[in-house]
Backbone as CSV, one residue per row, in Angstrom:
resi,resn,N_x,N_y,N_z,CA_x,CA_y,CA_z,C_x,C_y,C_z
1,MET,7.979,175.610,104.154,6.582,175.885,104.374,5.936,176.467,103.115
2,ALA,6.681,177.306,102.368,6.138,177.937,101.166,5.790,176.891,100.109
3,LYS,6.645,175.878,99.972,6.372,174.824,98.977,5.118,174.037,99.352
4,LEU,4.970,173.743,100.635,3.787,173.016,101.092,2.525,173.846,100.818
5,ALA,2.564,175.122,101.157,1.407,175.992,100.937,1.070,176.080,99.451
6,ALA,2.093,176.204,98.605,1.853,176.282,97.164,1.257,174.982,96.635
7,THR,1.754,173.854,97.118,1.242,172.550,96.684,-0.210,172.368,97.109
8,VAL,-0.517,172.681,98.362,-1.885,172.547,98.868,-2.826,173.495,98.118
9,THR,-2.361,174.708,97.843,-3.186,175.676,97.117,-3.515,175.158,95.721
10,ARG,-2.508,174.650,95.011,-2.750,174.098,93.672,-3.717,172.917,93.730
11,TRP,-3.501,172.023,94.707,-4.355,170.841,94.825,-5.789,171.242,95.182
12,ALA,-5.944,172.176,96.122,-7.286,172.582,96.557,-8.071,173.211,95.409
13,GLY,-7.386,173.864,94.499,-8.052,174.491,93.366,-8.203,173.581,92.164
14,SER,-7.862,172.325,92.316,-7.933,171.388,91.188,-9.226,170.577,91.230
15,ASN,-9.472,169.827,90.169,-10.615,168.916,90.134,-10.497,167.855,91.225
16,TRP,-9.272,167.416,91.498,-9.057,166.410,92.547,-9.439,166.959,93.917
17,GLY,-9.101,168.202,94.173,-9.456,168.821,95.450,-10.962,168.912,95.620
18,PHE,-11.642,169.375,94.574,-13.100,169.454,94.644,-13.713,168.068,94.780
19,GLY,-13.192,167.118,94.028,-13.711,165.745,94.099,-13.544,165.142,95.483
20,THR,-12.415,165.397,96.105,-12.180,164.892,97.456,-13.168,165.507,98.441
21,ALA,-13.386,166.828,98.320,-14.345,167.503,99.207,-15.748,166.947,98.997
22,LEU,-16.137,166.779,97.755,-17.458,166.237,97.452,-17.603,164.809,97.965
23,ALA,-16.577,163.975,97.765,-16.615,162.587,98.244,-16.711,162.545,99.768
24,THR,-16.011,163.421,100.443,-16.066,163.473,101.909,-17.491,163.764,102.379
25,ILE,-18.129,164.738,101.757,-19.504,165.095,102.133,-20.456,163.933,101.839
26,LEU,-20.301,163.295,100.686,-21.179,162.173,100.331,-21.003,160.990,101.289
27,ILE,-19.758,160.689,101.641,-19.499,159.590,102.592,-20.079,159.939,103.957
28,TRP,-19.861,161.167,104.389,-20.408,161.596,105.679,-21.932,161.487,105.671
29,ALA,-22.561,161.973,104.604,-24.029,161.916,104.523,-24.521,160.473,104.496
30,ALA,-23.807,159.612,103.798,-24.219,158.204,103.703,-24.100,157.481,105.039
31,THR,-23.191,157.955,105.906,-23.024,157.292,107.212,-24.014,157.807,108.257
32,GLY,-24.815,158.789,107.903,-25.799,159.339,108.840,-26.705,158.289,109.446
33,PRO,-27.345,157.438,108.609,-28.228,156.414,109.188,-27.477,155.416,110.081
34,ILE,-26.225,155.131,109.742,-25.439,154.180,110.541,-25.238,154.725,111.958
35,PHE,-24.975,156.020,112.045,-24.735,156.646,113.353,-25.999,157.283,113.932
36,HIS,-27.138,156.979,113.322,-28.450,157.460,113.782,-28.498,158.988,113.872
37,TRP,-27.854,159.629,112.927,-27.866,161.095,112.826,-27.493,161.751,114.160
38,SER,-26.565,161.153,114.854,-26.210,161.591,116.208,-25.489,162.943,116.209
39,ASP,-25.417,163.515,117.401,-24.687,164.779,117.566,-23.208,164.600,117.238
40,THR,-22.643,163.461,117.611,-21.227,163.186,117.323,-21.008,163.137,115.816
41,TRP,-21.921,162.500,115.096,-21.829,162.412,113.640,-21.846,163.819,113.031
42,GLN,-22.713,164.695,113.517,-22.777,166.059,113.024,-21.538,166.863,113.416
43,LEU,-21.037,166.600,114.626,-19.864,167.313,115.114,-18.635,167.013,114.266
44,ILE,-18.546,165.800,113.747,-17.388,165.419,112.926,-17.288,166.325,111.690
45,ILE,-18.380,166.493,110.964,-18.341,167.324,109.755,-18.166,168.798,110.119
46,ASN,-18.821,169.241,111.196,-18.676,170.639,111.616,-17.234,170.967,111.983
47,THR,-16.614,170.099,112.752,-15.222,170.328,113.160,-14.291,170.266,111.959
48,GLY,-14.488,169.277,111.118,-13.623,169.127,109.935,-13.707,170.312,108.997
49,THR,-14.918,170.742,108.715,-15.064,171.877,107.804,-14.562,173.176,108.428
50,THR,-14.707,173.324,109.721,-14.186,174.518,110.395,-12.666,174.576,110.287
51,ILE,-12.007,173.466,110.512,-10.540,173.420,110.417,-10.086,173.706,108.991
52,VAL,-10.725,173.057,108.020,-10.350,173.278,106.623,-10.591,174.730,106.223
53,THR,-11.717,175.286,106.622,-12.028,176.684,106.303,-10.993,177.623,106.915
54,PHE,-10.639,177.394,108.159,-9.638,178.215,108.842,-8.313,178.210,108.073
55,LEU,-7.859,177.039,107.693,-6.590,176.941,106.953,-6.701,177.545,105.556
56,MET,-7.834,177.352,104.907,-8.002,177.871,103.549,-8.011,179.395,103.518
57,VAL,-8.491,180.033,104.563,-8.464,181.495,104.615,-7.028,181.989,104.471
58,PHE,-6.107,181.346,105.155,-4.707,181.760,105.079,-4.085,181.419,103.731
59,LEU,-4.454,180.276,103.161,-3.947,179.928,101.837,-4.468,180.882,100.769
60,ILE,-5.744,181.249,100.865,-6.322,182.185,99.908,-5.656,183.554,100.044
61,GLN,-5.441,184.005,101.272,-4.790,185.300,101.489,-3.366,185.282,100.956
62,ARG,-2.654,184.175,101.163,-1.291,184.035,100.650,-1.293,184.154,99.129
63,THR,-2.229,183.468,98.490,-2.325,183.504,97.031,-2.666,184.904,96.549
64,GLN,-3.592,185.583,97.216,-3.951,186.948,96.825,-2.772,187.897,97.006
65,ASN,-2.032,187.745,98.085,-0.855,188.600,98.302,0.170,188.399,97.197
66,LYS,0.443,187.146,96.865,1.433,186.838,95.830,0.961,187.352,94.475
67,ASP,-0.302,187.092,94.135,-0.834,187.557,92.855,-0.869,189.082,92.789
68,GLY,-1.260,189.715,93.884,-1.290,191.175,93.929,0.092,191.773,93.715
69,LEU,1.091,191.193,94.358,2.459,191.681,94.193,2.923,191.491,92.751
70,ALA,2.623,190.335,92.169,3.023,190.083,90.780,2.366,191.090,89.838
71,ILE,1.090,191.375,90.055,0.389,192.348,89.213,1.004,193.731,89.379
72,GLN,1.298,194.126,90.627,1.910,195.430,90.867,3.269,195.536,90.177
73,LEU,4.052,194.471,90.229,5.365,194.499,89.578,5.220,194.621,88.064
74,LYS,4.248,193.921,87.503,4.008,194.030,86.062,3.578,195.445,85.696
75,LEU,2.683,196.026,86.492,2.247,197.391,86.231,3.404,198.376,86.379
76,ASN,4.253,198.159,87.397,5.429,199.022,87.572,6.326,198.963,86.341
77,GLU,6.498,197.760,85.795,7.330,197.605,84.597,6.722,198.363,83.425
78,LEU,5.401,198.293,83.273,4.746,199.021,82.185,4.907,200.529,82.351
79,VAL,4.693,201.018,83.570,4.852,202.457,83.823,6.286,202.883,83.541
80,ALA,7.241,202.085,83.976,8.648,202.424,83.772,9.030,202.377,82.288
81,ALA,8.398,201.495,81.528,8.775,201.303,80.127,8.099,202.279,79.175
82,ILE,6.940,202.814,79.555,6.183,203.675,78.640,6.716,205.096,78.707
83,GLU,7.125,205.604,77.569,7.631,206.967,77.504,6.503,207.939,77.823
84,GLY,6.776,208.873,78.692,5.783,209.863,79.059,4.957,209.487,80.279
85,ALA,5.021,208.224,80.698,4.274,207.823,81.890,4.981,208.371,83.121
86,SER,4.222,208.717,84.116,4.787,209.288,85.335,5.392,208.194,86.207
87,ASN,6.682,208.297,86.457,7.351,207.321,87.314,6.911,207.412,88.769
88,THR,6.194,208.476,89.105,5.699,208.581,90.484,4.639,207.517,90.763
89,LEU,4.109,206.904,89.716,3.099,205.863,89.904,3.714,204.514,90.259
90,ILE,5.024,204.389,90.100,5.683,203.139,90.475,5.600,203.005,91.989
91,ASP,5.202,201.834,92.451,5.007,201.531,93.872,3.939,202.404,94.519
92,ILE,2.949,202.794,93.745,1.856,203.620,94.260,1.100,202.912,95.373
93,GLU,1.127,201.586,95.383,0.395,200.835,96.412,0.968,201.085,97.810
94,ASP,2.151,201.663,97.897,2.755,201.955,99.196,2.344,203.321,99.755
95,LEU,1.582,204.092,98.974,1.147,205.406,99.449,0.037,205.249,100.480
96,ASP,-0.099,206.265,101.330,-1.210,206.227,102.286,-2.485,206.743,101.605
97,GLU,-3.600,206.667,102.319,-4.887,207.023,101.716,-4.947,208.487,101.284
98,ARG,-4.334,209.349,102.049,-4.365,210.775,101.707,-3.625,211.028,100.393
99,GLU,-2.462,210.411,100.230,-1.704,210.590,98.993,-2.460,209.996,97.803
100,LEU,-3.107,208.849,98.016,-3.908,208.248,96.947,-5.090,209.149,96.584
101,ALA,-5.683,209.784,97.578,-6.804,210.688,97.314,-6.349,211.876,96.473
102,ILE,-5.168,212.400,96.753,-4.621,213.512,95.976,-4.441,213.090,94.524
103,LEU,-3.867,211.911,94.322,-3.684,211.417,92.954,-5.022,211.180,92.267
104,HIS,-5.994,210.677,93.009,-7.316,210.421,92.446,-7.932,211.720,91.927
105,VAL,-7.845,212.766,92.708,-8.375,214.065,92.293,-7.644,214.546,91.041
106,HIS,-6.336,214.379,91.019,-5.540,214.794,89.856,-6.022,214.075,88.597
107,TYR,-6.224,212.761,88.684,-6.643,212.003,87.507,-8.103,212.286,87.134
108,GLN,-8.912,212.627,88.105,-10.277,213.049,87.781,-10.245,214.335,86.961
109,ARG,-9.389,215.263,87.358,-9.252,216.520,86.613,-8.738,216.270,85.200
110,LEU,-7.771,215.363,85.069,-7.266,215.040,83.732,-8.370,214.438,82.869
111,ALA,-9.187,213.571,83.453,-10.285,212.954,82.705,-11.292,214.017,82.276
112,GLU,-11.607,214.941,83.173,-12.540,216.016,82.829,-11.979,216.875,81.704
113,ARG,-10.698,217.182,81.786,-10.060,217.998,80.756,-10.073,217.255,79.412
114,ALA,-9.806,215.964,79.445,-9.804,215.178,78.211,-11.198,215.149,77.586
115,GLN,-12.238,215.097,78.420,-13.609,215.079,77.905,-13.986,216.429,77.300
116,GLN,-13.376,217.493,77.782,-13.685,218.827,77.274,-12.984,219.110,75.951
117,ASP,-11.899,218.376,75.670,-11.180,218.596,74.416,-12.089,218.262,73.241
118,SER,-12.084,219.127,72.267,-12.961,218.909,71.119,-12.413,217.829,70.193
119,GLU,-11.098,217.692,70.137,-10.488,216.687,69.274,-9.773,215.648,70.123
120,LEU,-9.942,214.399,69.746,-9.246,213.345,70.477,-7.739,213.430,70.275
121,SER,-7.325,213.992,69.156,-5.893,214.033,68.861,-5.203,215.265,69.423
122,SER,-5.957,216.148,70.089,-5.341,217.370,70.611,-4.397,217.029,71.761
123,THR,-3.326,217.800,71.870,-2.356,217.590,72.927,-2.197,218.882,73.707
124,HIS,-1.661,218.761,74.868,-1.399,219.925,75.697,0.028,220.391,75.464
125,SER,0.267,221.658,75.670,1.590,222.221,75.414,2.604,221.738,76.440
126,VAL,3.868,221.897,76.084,4.955,221.552,76.998,4.862,222.415,78.245
127,GLU,4.547,223.694,78.047,4.429,224.605,79.182,3.331,224.132,80.144
128,GLU,2.209,223.692,79.592,1.130,223.213,80.438,1.565,221.962,81.198
129,ALA,2.282,221.071,80.520,2.772,219.857,81.170,3.735,220.206,82.301
130,GLU,4.619,221.180,82.056,5.558,221.597,83.099,4.814,222.223,84.272
131,HIS,3.803,223.023,83.987,3.000,223.634,85.039,2.302,222.560,85.882
132,ARG,1.710,221.571,85.215,1.048,220.476,85.927,2.046,219.711,86.784
133,HIS,3.245,219.484,86.226,4.271,218.758,86.975,4.668,219.535,88.236
134,ALA,4.838,220.828,88.114,5.207,221.651,89.274,4.096,221.629,90.317
135,ALA,2.847,221.699,89.859,1.715,221.652,90.800,1.659,220.300,91.507
136,LYS,1.924,219.224,90.767,1.918,217.899,91.391,3.008,217.805,92.452
137,ARG,4.191,218.324,92.142,5.292,218.282,93.113,4.916,219.051,94.377
138,ARG,4.266,220.211,94.192,3.827,220.999,95.340,2.838,220.217,96.197
139,ARG,1.844,219.595,95.552,0.842,218.825,96.292,1.478,217.630,96.999
140,TRP,2.437,216.976,96.341,3.123,215.834,96.959,3.860,216.278,98.223
141,ARG,4.587,217.412,98.092,5.315,217.916,99.254,4.357,218.258,100.388
142,GLU,3.264,218.925,100.053,2.275,219.301,101.065,1.673,218.061,101.720
143,ALA,1.386,217.050,100.918,0.796,215.816,101.461,1.792,215.112,102.377
144,ARG,3.026,215.037,101.959,4.039,214.372,102.792,4.290,215.138,104.078
145,GLU,4.360,216.472,103.976,4.569,217.271,105.181,3.373,217.133,106.124
146,GLY,2.193,217.096,105.541,0.982,216.933,106.351,0.947,215.597,107.066
147,SER,1.398,214.525,106.390,1.384,213.202,107.024,2.498,213.060,108.046
148,GLU,3.585,213.809,107.898,4.680,213.753,108.861,4.317,214.479,110.158
149,HIS,3.435,215.453,110.080,3.061,216.227,111.263,2.019,215.539,112.114
150,ARG,1.501,214.408,111.658,0.471,213.685,112.427,1.064,212.932,113.556
């Protein structure tokens, strides 16, 4: 089934797929006078496009899921490979909204602190980094305990 879905997705996104859709509409429109613009004639295109749209929603979602996963894996590799990057960001997409909100606030604070620095090349001390790390661990524990009690 996966191969069929991948093949249909590639074809639907190609010039041939668009050309086929356009040709179908043109042929249908050209047959209007032959069928005297009847309700049956209109029903044919309505039913056909509804079925195609229904199936395409699932193909598009499949493609987005696959692409999203590939992007997340690439980002995970970058986080894992960059010295100094926080490994807690690996698989961040699996966190719940509360945990993501905690991280968002943390990064907002880092951005504010970076904007306050007078020099772009200034760095924070090891002690400050350790303090921030301990605070993050505390917040993570609190967030996890809070979500477990729900």
